[in-house]
C-alpha positions as CSV (number, residue, x, y, z in Angstrom):
1,M,0.0,-7.0,-6.8
2,E,-3.2,-6.2,-4.9
3,L,-4.8,-2.9,-4.7
4,E,-7.6,-2.8,-2.2
5,G,-10.8,-0.8,-3.1
6,G,-12.4,1.5,-0.9
7,P,-14.8,-0.6,1.2
8,P,-18.4,0.4,1.6
9,A,-19.2,2.3,4.6
10,H,-20.6,-1.0,6.4
11,C,-17.4,-2.7,5.9
12,A,-15.1,0.1,7.4
13,G,-12.8,-1.3,10.1
14,R,-12.9,-4.8,8.7
15,R,-9.8,-6.6,9.8
16,V,-7.2,-7.1,7.1
17,S,-7.0,-10.7,6.1
18,P,-3.8,-12.6,6.3
19,R,-3.5,-12.9,2.6
20,R,-3.9,-9.2,2.0
21,H,-1.5,-8.3,5.0
22,K,1.0,-10.5,3.3
23,A,0.5,-8.8,-0.1
24,S,0.6,-5.4,1.5
25,S,3.9,-6.2,3.3
26,S,5.4,-7.6,0.0
27,M,4.3,-4.4,-1.8
28,A,5.8,-2.0,0.9
29,A,9.3,-4.0,0.7
30,A,9.3,-3.3,-3.2
31,A,8.1,0.2,-3.2
32,M,10.1,3.1,-4.0
33,P,10.7,5.8,-1.3
34,L,8.3,8.8,-2.2
35,A,11.3,11.1,-2.6
36,D,13.1,8.6,-4.8
37,L,9.8,8.1,-6.7
38,E,9.5,12.0,-7.4
39,R,13.2,12.2,-8.5
40,W,12.3,9.1,-11.0
41,L,9.4,11.1,-12.1
42,Q,11.4,14.4,-13.0
43,A,14.1,12.2,-14.8
44,R,11.2,10.9,-17.1
45,L,9.5,14.1,-18.0
46,D,10.6,13.2,-21.8
47,Q,8.2,10.2,-21.5
48,H,5.3,12.7,-20.4
49,P,4.1,11.0,-17.2
50,T,0.8,12.3,-16.1
51,G,2.4,12.6,-12.3
52,T,5.2,14.9,-12.9
53,D,5.7,15.5,-8.9
54,L,4.3,14.1,-5.6
55,P,1.5,16.5,-5.2
56,M,0.2,15.9,-8.8
57,L,0.4,12.1,-8.4
58,D,-1.2,12.2,-5.1
59,G,-4.2,14.2,-6.7
60,Y,-4.6,11.7,-9.2
61,V,-4.5,8.7,-7.0
62,A,-7.2,10.5,-4.7
63,A,-9.5,10.7,-7.7
64,I,-9.1,7.0,-8.5
65,V,-9.9,6.1,-4.9
66,A,-12.8,8.6,-4.8
67,G,-14.2,8.5,-8.1
68,P,-17.2,6.9,-9.7
69,V,-15.8,3.7,-11.5
70,S,-13.2,1.2,-10.3
71,M,-10.3,0.9,-12.7
72,S,-7.9,-1.9,-13.4
73,P,-4.4,-0.8,-12.2
74,P,-2.6,-0.9,-15.4
75,D,-5.4,1.5,-16.9
76,W,-4.6,4.3,-14.6
77,I,-1.1,3.7,-13.2
78,C,0.6,3.3,-16.7
79,P,-0.3,6.7,-18.0
80,L,0.4,8.3,-14.2
81,L,4.0,7.0,-14.4
82,A,4.5,6.9,-18.2
83,I,5.0,3.1,-18.4
84,D,3.8,0.0,-20.4
85,D,1.6,-2.5,-18.8
86,D,4.3,-5.2,-19.1
87,A,6.1,-3.4,-16.3
88,F,3.7,-5.1,-13.9
89,N,5.2,-8.3,-14.7
90,H,8.8,-7.7,-13.9
91,G,9.5,-7.3,-10.2
92,G,13.0,-5.9,-9.1
93,T,13.0,-2.9,-11.6
94,P,12.6,0.8,-11.1
95,E,9.2,0.8,-12.9
96,F,7.9,-2.0,-10.3
97,A,9.2,-0.1,-7.5
98,A,7.2,2.9,-8.6
99,I,4.1,1.0,-9.3
100,S,4.5,-0.3,-5.5
101,A,4.8,2.9,-4.2
102,V,1.8,4.3,-6.1
103,A,-0.4,1.2,-5.0
104,L,0.6,1.8,-1.5
105,R,-0.4,5.4,-1.5
106,H,-3.8,4.2,-3.3
107,N,-4.2,1.7,-0.6
108,E,-3.4,4.2,2.2
109,I,-5.8,6.9,0.8
110,S,-8.7,4.2,0.5
111,N,-8.1,3.3,4.2
112,I,-8.0,6.5,5.8
113,L,-11.0,7.6,3.9
114,S,-12.8,4.3,4.9
115,T,-11.9,4.4,8.6
116,T,-10.7,7.9,9.7
117,P,-11.5,10.4,6.9
118,D,-10.9,13.4,9.0
119,R,-7.2,12.5,9.1
120,F,-6.9,12.7,5.3
121,E,-4.3,15.2,4.2
122,P,-3.5,15.7,0.6
123,M,0.2,16.4,-0.4
124,H,0.3,20.1,-1.1
125,R,3.5,22.2,-1.2
126,R,4.1,25.6,0.2
127,E,5.2,28.3,-1.9
128,A,8.3,30.7,-0.9
129,N,6.0,32.8,1.0
130,G,4.5,30.1,3.1
131,N,1.1,29.9,1.3
132,I,-0.2,26.6,0.1
133,D,-0.1,25.7,-3.6
134,A,-3.0,23.5,-4.0
135,H,-2.5,23.8,-8.1
136,P,-0.4,20.7,-8.6
137,W,-2.7,18.2,-6.4
138,C,-5.9,19.4,-8.2
139,Q,-4.3,19.3,-11.5
140,G,-3.5,15.6,-10.7
141,F,-6.9,15.0,-9.5
142,Y,-8.4,16.5,-12.7
143,A,-6.2,14.3,-14.9
144,A,-7.6,11.3,-13.4
145,M,-11.1,12.4,-13.9
146,R,-10.2,13.0,-17.7
147,L,-9.5,9.2,-17.7
148,R,-13.3,8.5,-17.3
149,L,-14.7,12.1,-17.9
150,S,-18.1,10.8,-18.9
151,A,-18.7,8.9,-15.6
152,W,-18.0,12.2,-13.7
153,A,-20.4,14.1,-15.8
154,P,-23.3,14.3,-13.5
155,L,-20.9,16.5,-10.9
156,L,-20.0,18.5,-13.8
157,D,-23.4,19.8,-14.7
158,V,-23.9,23.3,-12.9
159,N,-27.5,22.6,-12.5
160,N,-26.8,19.5,-10.1
161,V,-26.9,20.4,-6.6
162,N,-23.9,18.4,-5.7
163,H,-21.6,20.3,-8.5
164,G,-20.1,22.1,-5.6
165,L,-18.2,19.3,-4.3
166,L,-15.7,19.7,-7.2
167,L,-15.3,23.6,-7.0
168,P,-12.7,23.7,-4.3
169,I,-10.6,21.3,-6.7
170,L,-11.5,22.5,-10.2
171,L,-11.0,26.1,-9.3
172,H,-7.5,25.3,-9.0
173,C,-7.1,23.6,-12.5
174,R,-6.2,25.0,-16.0
175,N,-7.3,23.7,-19.4
176,D,-5.0,22.6,-22.0
177,Q,-4.4,26.2,-23.1
178,G,-3.3,27.2,-19.5
179,R,-6.3,29.1,-18.7
180,P,-8.6,28.6,-15.6
181,L,-10.6,25.8,-16.1
182,L,-13.7,27.3,-14.6
183,G,-13.0,30.6,-16.2
184,P,-11.5,33.9,-15.2
185,P,-12.2,34.6,-11.6
186,R,-14.3,37.6,-10.6
187,I,-11.9,40.5,-9.7
188,G,-12.1,41.5,-5.9
189,R,-11.0,40.9,-2.2
190,K,-13.9,38.4,-1.7
191,T,-12.8,36.1,-4.6
192,E,-9.0,36.5,-3.6
193,D,-9.9,35.4,0.2
194,F,-12.1,32.5,-1.1
195,L,-9.3,31.4,-3.7
196,S,-6.6,31.6,-0.7
197,S,-8.6,29.2,1.3
198,A,-10.6,26.8,-0.8
199,Y,-7.8,24.3,-0.3
200,L,-8.9,23.8,3.2
201,D,-12.2,22.3,1.8
202,I,-10.2,19.7,-0.3
203,P,-10.1,16.8,2.4
204,A,-13.8,17.1,3.2
205,V,-15.0,17.1,-0.4
206,V,-12.8,14.2,-1.4
207,E,-14.4,12.2,1.3
208,A,-17.9,13.7,0.3
209,L,-17.2,12.8,-3.4
210,R,-16.5,9.1,-2.4
211,Q,-19.6,8.7,-0.6
212,Y,-21.4,10.4,-3.4
213,W,-20.2,8.0,-5.9
214,M,-20.1,4.7,-3.5
215,P,-23.6,3.4,-4.3
216,I,-23.1,3.9,-8.1
217,R,-19.5,2.5,-8.2
218,Y,-20.2,-0.5,-6.2
219,A,-23.1,-1.1,-8.2
220,R,-21.2,-1.2,-11.5
221,D,-18.5,-3.6,-9.7
222,R,-21.1,-6.3,-8.9
């Protein structure tokens, strides 16, 4: 199974090699449809997958693509799906179909951010009143951050001028006790308006995060 890394900016738009195209086609054929993947995850809640629904899974994958370090697929897909790394060795199983679906979304996000970042759209759901619920997606993003939280540390420093890149995401997150990760928000109409529209900044900050980490990430990969 081949997971494409997001290429450096000077490589964006490079044509896919026949070998990579063949691997992607094979992955697509093996992949579980996203609707089936969500049902499969819901049926595995007792196994405690990090991704319990599609928005959370999507946010998690976006953080893997845009984050500060490259990780081997089993290191992040296994906790996401609550599977053993041996599942990568057995095609034709539901686990392998789920792995393939995740890999496809990873490569899709990577390709979009590398070539047409303005087209990146997180998989948010709408509440009954029509409002966007960004919490699951952002919680998934933060769950992926926690896999290598020390590598994300520079942007978690409030004194870092780029700390604001994480705010539209982290303000939707909760800690292990179910409390707002960034602390209780200030009471007032201005705060309410900001919270209701902050999700609109998420596509832009994901690309900005990818650009921020790119020199560090690819230096580590050499």
